[in-house]
C-alpha positions in Angstrom: -18.1 -16.5 -1.5 -19.1 -17.3 2.1 -19.0 -15.0 5.1 -17.1 -17.2 7.5 -13.5 -17.9 8.1 -12.2 -21.0 9.9 -8.9 -22.0 11.4 -8.7 -24.8 8.8 -8.9 -22.3 6.0 -6.2 -20.1 7.5 -4.0 -23.3 8.0 -4.5 -24.2 4.4 -3.5 -20.8 3.2 -0.5 -20.6 5.4 0.7 -24.0 4.1 0.2 -22.8 0.6 2.1 -19.6 1.4 5.1 -21.6 2.8 5.2 -23.8 -0.3 5.0 -20.7 -2.7 7.7 -19.0 -0.7 10.1 -21.9 -1.3 9.2 -22.4 -4.9 9.4 -18.6 -5.6 12.9 -18.3 -4.1 14.2 -21.3 -6.2 12.6 -20.0 -9.4 13.6 -16.4 -8.7 10.1 -15.1 -9.2 8.5 -12.3 -7.1 6.8 -13.8 -4.0 3.7 -11.7 -4.4 3.2 -12.8 -8.0 3.6 -16.4 -6.9 1.0 -16.0 -4.2 -1.5 -14.5 -6.6 -1.0 -17.2 -9.2 -1.5 -19.8 -6.5 -4.7 -18.0 -5.5 -6.0 -18.1 -9.0 -5.4 -21.8 -9.2 -6.8 -22.5 -5.9 -10.1 -20.7 -6.9 -10.8 -23.5 -9.4 -10.2 -26.4 -6.9 -13.1 -28.1 -5.2 -11.7 -27.4 -1.8 -11.1 -23.7 -2.4 -11.7 -21.7 1.0 -14.8 -19.5 1.0 -13.3 -16.5 2.7 -14.7 -12.9 2.7 -12.7 -10.3 0.9 -14.0 -6.9 2.0 -12.9 -3.4 2.7 -13.4 -4.1 6.5 -11.2 -7.2 6.4 -8.4 -5.4 4.6 -8.6 -2.3 6.7 -9.0 -4.0 10.1 -6.8 -7.0 9.7 -4.2 -6.6 7.0 -3.3 -3.0 6.4 -2.2 -2.0 9.9 0.6 -4.7 10.3 1.8 -4.2 6.8 2.1 -0.5 7.1 3.5 -0.7 10.5 6.2 -3.2 9.7 7.4 -1.1 6.7 7.4 2.1 8.7 9.6 0.9 11.6 12.6 0.6 9.4 12.4 4.2 8.0 15.0 6.3 9.7 14.1 10.0 10.3 17.6 11.3 9.7 17.5 9.8 6.2 13.9 10.7 5.6 14.4 14.3 6.5 16.6 15.1 3.5 14.1 13.8 0.9 11.0 14.9 2.8 10.2 17.9 0.6 10.5 15.8 -2.6 8.3 13.1 -1.1 5.7 15.6 -0.1 5.6 16.9 -3.7 5.3 13.4 -5.1 2.4 12.4 -2.9 0.5 15.7 -3.2 1.1 17.3 -6.6 2.2 14.0 -8.2 -0.8 12.1 -6.8 -3.2 14.8 -8.1 -1.6 14.8 -11.6 -1.9 10.9 -11.7 -5.5 10.8 -10.4 -6.6 13.7 -12.7 -5.1 12.2 -15.9 -6.6 8.8 -15.1 -10.0 10.2 -14.3 -10.1 12.4 -17.5 -9.1 9.4 -19.6 -11.8 7.1 -18.1 -14.4 9.9 -18.7 -13.4 10.7 -22.3 -12.3 7.3 -23.6 -14.6 5.0 -21.7 -17.6 7.3 -21.1 -17.8 7.0 -17.3 -19.4 10.0 -15.5 -17.1 12.4 -13.8 -17.9 11.2 -10.3 -17.2 7.5 -11.2 -14.0 8.5 -13.1 -12.8 10.7 -10.2 -13.4 7.9 -7.7 -11.5 5.5 -9.8 -8.7 7.9 -10.4 -8.2 8.6 -6.7 -8.4 5.0 -5.5 -6.1 3.6 -8.2 -3.5 6.3 -7.5 -2.9 4.4 -4.1 0.4 2.5 -4.7 1.1 -0.7 -2.7 4.3 -0.6 -0.7 4.1 -4.3 0.2 4.9 -5.7 -3.2 7.7 -3.5 -4.2 9.3 -3.5 -0.6 9.4 -7.3 -0.7 11.1 -7.1 -4.2 13.7 -4.6 -2.8 14.3 -6.8 0.2 15.0 -9.8 -2.0 17.4 -7.9 -4.3 19.3 -6.4 -1.3 18.9 -2.8 -2.4 19.6 -0.2 0.4 20.3 3.5 0.6 18.4 6.4 -1.0 16.6 4.4 -3.7 15.1 2.1 -1.3 14.1 4.9 1.1 12.5 6.9 -1.8 10.5 3.9 -3.0 9.3 2.7 0.4 8.5 6.2 1.9 6.8 7.4 -1.3 4.6 4.3 -1.3 3.7 4.7 2.4 2.9 8.5 2.1 1.1 7.8 -1.2 -1.2 5.2 0.5 -2.2 7.8 3.1 -2.8 10.8 0.8 -4.5 8.7 -1.8 -7.0 7.3 0.8 -7.7 10.9 1.9 -8.2 12.2 -1.7 -10.6 9.3 -2.2 -12.6 10.2 0.8 -13.0 13.7 -0.5 -14.0 12.4 -3.9 -16.5 10.0 -2.3 -18.0 13.0 -0.3 -18.5 14.9 -3.5 -19.9 11.9 -5.4 -22.3 11.2 -2.6 -23.9 14.7 -3.1 -22.5 16.3 0.0 -22.3 20.1 0.1 -18.8 21.2 -0.7 -16.6 24.0 -2.0 -13.0 24.8 -2.1 -13.0 25.7 1.6 -14.7 22.5 2.8 -12.5 20.3 0.6 -9.3 22.0 1.9 -10.6 21.7 5.6 -11.4 18.0 5.1 -8.0 17.3 3.7 -6.1 19.1 6.4 -8.2 17.7 9.2 -7.9 14.1 7.9 -4.2 14.3 7.3 -3.2 16.3 10.5 -5.6 14.2 12.6 -4.1 11.0 11.4 -0.6 12.1 12.1 -1.6 13.3 15.6 -3.4 10.0 16.4 -0.3 8.0 15.3 2.1 10.2 17.4 -0.2 10.1 20.4 -0.6 6.3 20.5 3.1 5.7 19.8 4.1 8.2 22.6 1.8 6.5 25.1 3.1 3.1 24.1 6.7 4.1 24.4 6.0 5.7 27.8 4.7 2.3 29.1 7.4 0.2 27.3 10.0 2.2 29.2 8.8 0.8 32.4 9.5 -2.9 31.5 12.3 -5.0 30.0 10.1 -7.9 29.1 10.3 -8.3 25.4 6.9 -10.1 25.2 5.2 -7.0 26.8 7.1 -4.7 24.4 5.9 -6.8 21.4 2.3 -6.6 22.8 2.6 -2.8 23.1 3.7 -2.4 19.5 0.7 -4.5 18.4 -1.5 -2.1 20.3 0.3 0.8 18.6 -0.1 -0.7 15.1 -3.8 -1.5 15.3 -4.7 1.1 18.0 -3.4 4.1 16.0 -5.3 2.9 12.9 -8.6 2.2 14.7 -8.5 5.4 16.7 -8.0 7.5 13.5 -10.6 5.7 11.6 -13.1 6.0 14.5 -12.9 9.7 14.1 -12.9 9.6 10.3 -9.3 10.5 10.0 -6.5 8.8 8.1 -5.8 5.4 9.6 -3.0 4.7 7.1 -1.1 7.9 8.1 -1.7 7.3 11.8 -0.2 3.7 11.6 2.7 5.0 9.5 3.4 7.7 12.0 3.3 5.3 14.9 5.7 3.0 13.1 8.2 5.8 12.3 8.1 7.1 15.9 8.6 3.7 17.4 11.3 2.7 14.9 13.3 5.9 15.6 13.0 5.7 19.4 16.7 4.6 20.1 16.7 5.5 23.8 17.1 2.5 26.3 14.3 4.2 28.3 11.8 3.5 25.7 12.7 0.0 24.6 15.3 -2.6 25.7 17.9 -3.9 23.2 16.4 -7.4 23.4 12.9 -6.0 23.0 13.9 -4.1 19.8 15.3 -7.3 18.2 12.3 -9.3 19.3 9.8 -6.6 17.9 11.5 -6.4 14.5 11.5 -10.3 14.2 7.8 -10.5 15.3 6.7 -7.8 12.8 8.7 -9.4 10.0 6.7 -12.6 10.6 3.3 -10.9 11.0 3.9 -8.9 7.8 4.8 -12.3 6.0 1.5 -13.8 7.2 -0.6 -10.8 6.3 1.2 -10.4 2.9 0.7 -14.1 2.2 -3.0 -14.2 3.1 -3.8 -11.0 1.3 -2.2 -11.9 -2.1 -3.7 -15.4 -2.1 -7.1 -13.9 -1.5 -6.5 -11.3 -4.3 -5.7 -14.2 -6.6 -8.9 -16.2 -5.5 -11.0 -13.1 -6.3 -9.1 -12.2 -9.5 -10.4 -15.6 -10.8 -14.0 -14.5 -10.2 -13.7 -11.3 -12.3 -15.1 -11.2 -15.9 -12.5 -9.0 -17.6 -13.7 -9.8 -21.1 -17.1 -8.2 -20.2 -15.4 -4.8 -19.6 -12.5 -5.2 -22.0 -12.3 -1.5 -23.1 -12.4 -0.2 -19.6 -9.8 -2.7 -18.4 -7.3 -1.9 -21.3 -7.9 1.8 -21.0 -7.5 1.7 -17.2 -4.2 -0.2 -17.3 -2.8 2.2 -19.9 -4.1 5.4 -18.1 -2.7 4.2 -14.8 0.7 3.9 -16.2 0.4 7.2 -17.9 -0.7 8.8 -14.7 2.1 7.3 -12.7 4.6 8.7 -15.3 2.9 12.1 -15.0 3.4 11.9 -11.2 7.0 10.9 -11.1 9.0 12.5 -14.0 7.8 16.1 -13.8 8.0 16.2 -10.0 11.5 14.6 -10.0 12.6 17.1 -12.7 12.3 19.7 -10.0 15.0 17.9 -8.1 18.4 19.6 -8.4 16.8 23.0 -8.4 14.6 22.6 -5.3 15.7 19.2 -3.9 18.7 16.9 -3.9 18.8 15.5 -7.5 17.2 12.1 -8.3 19.1 10.0 -10.9 17.1 9.1 -14.1 17.5 5.4 -13.3 16.0 6.0 -9.9 13.0 7.8 -11.5 12.4 4.8 -13.8 12.4 2.5 -10.7 9.9 4.8 -8.9 7.7 4.9 -12.0 7.7 1.1 -12.7 7.7 0.2 -9.0 4.4 2.1 -8.4 2.5 -1.2 -8.0 -1.2 -1.4 -7.0 -2.6 -3.7 -4.5 -4.6 -4.1 -1.3 -5.5 -0.5 -0.5 -6.8 0.2 -4.1 -9.0 -2.9 -3.8 -10.2 -2.1 -0.4 -11.4 1.3 -1.5 -13.0 -0.1 -4.6 -14.8 -2.9 -2.7 -16.0 -0.3 -0.1 -17.8 1.9 -2.6 -21.5 2.5 -1.7 -23.9 0.4 -3.9 -25.5 3.5 -5.3 -22.3 4.7 -7.0 -22.8 4.5 -10.8 -20.4 2.0 -12.5 -19.4 0.4 -9.2 -19.2 -3.0 -10.7 -17.0 -1.9 -13.6 -14.8 0.2 -11.2 -14.1 -3.0 -9.1 -13.4 -5.1 -12.1 -11.0 -2.5 -13.6 -9.3 -2.1 -10.2 -8.7 -5.9 -10.1 -7.3 -5.9 -13.6 -4.9 -3.0 -12.8 -3.7 -4.9 -9.7 -3.2 -8.1 -11.6 -1.2 -6.3 -14.3 1.0 -4.5 -11.8 1.8 -7.6 -9.8 2.2 -10.1 -12.6 3.9 -7.7 -15.2 5.5 -4.9 -13.3 6.3 -6.9 -10.2 7.9 -9.7 -12.3 10.0 -7.4 -14.3 11.3 -5.3 -11.3 14.3 -7.5 -10.8 15.5 -7.3 -14.5 14.9 -3.5 -14.5 17.0 -3.1 -11.4 19.7 -5.2 -12.7 19.8 -3.4 -16.1 20.0 0.0 -14.2 22.8 -1.4 -12.0 20.9 -0.9 -8.8 21.4 -4.3 -7.4 24.6 -4.9 -5.3 27.2 -7.2 -7.0 26.8 -9.9 -4.3 23.1 -10.4 -5.4 23.8 -10.9 -9.1 
């Protein structure tokens, strides 16, 4: 693949995305699956665009708007009730998931512990974009949607932090329990602080204008600025952007943003997320077509099965604590949380960003692409039937 990107290529991909959106709606198939399928087909055509697909592109261009757009709709008064459960899911649950996956790849596939641990942590990162788009299409609201969206967003942040620690250990850095704990706390708290700081500054300036175009510009600065600031200091950019989105989304005072500005901001970010979502899934599809899955068949099959088992280990035991320590979670909602733990852009970004000296890097990237393909094509495509079977979809959407 080439290193450049042209306006013509972007135009072609946006046209393709628009056509896929229309077809996907008419055929009642998930938009993200349609985009990836279109990307796979496009890869074999003579005019396929040669666009880079790197960790830097995903982190600097796509992740900030996708995370920010999802975060601005999370309401703090709803989040607060389930925050203890969410924190358990994205800490204890994520560690269980990563540990089970890593152990399986070590014992079943024969990867070294460092490679297995890196894969276990990076693949534990769920992708909120795919499942959120599915929930939007099906019209689900209330606690289930909040749990799925918030868990995915928090999970993205904590998985990226855990991966950073695993990479530090794999690279031979000096570490012990104290340094690991210190790195985790610094990365998480620093990311939250950066997001709150940038969002606070943006709202302070936004309160001095009623120009909705200026307000949109300021939220763009918040989305990208919080991410870049945190990453510059080696903190969690994902958590920073998520925090900025939650803070701005919950700022209901007229002194912070005009009513017209709020409507304009939400419409703008809905479109930006659509564009970023479209481009990233088409690119994933193009690069899926370049992977030789047969060459690593055992690691691929083992990876898919272990990731599903790891997700089950993260969701069901932690949710079993609900009712005793947290508001109870219905069994049907647990099934949705389990099956809705799709993998996507962040897992691929972390895999592609692995240093070349990491053992088994090529296989790790191939297995990560395979898991993402399975989660989008199989899990994503069956989310709607699962939600209908569980009675989670409102009657007007049947």
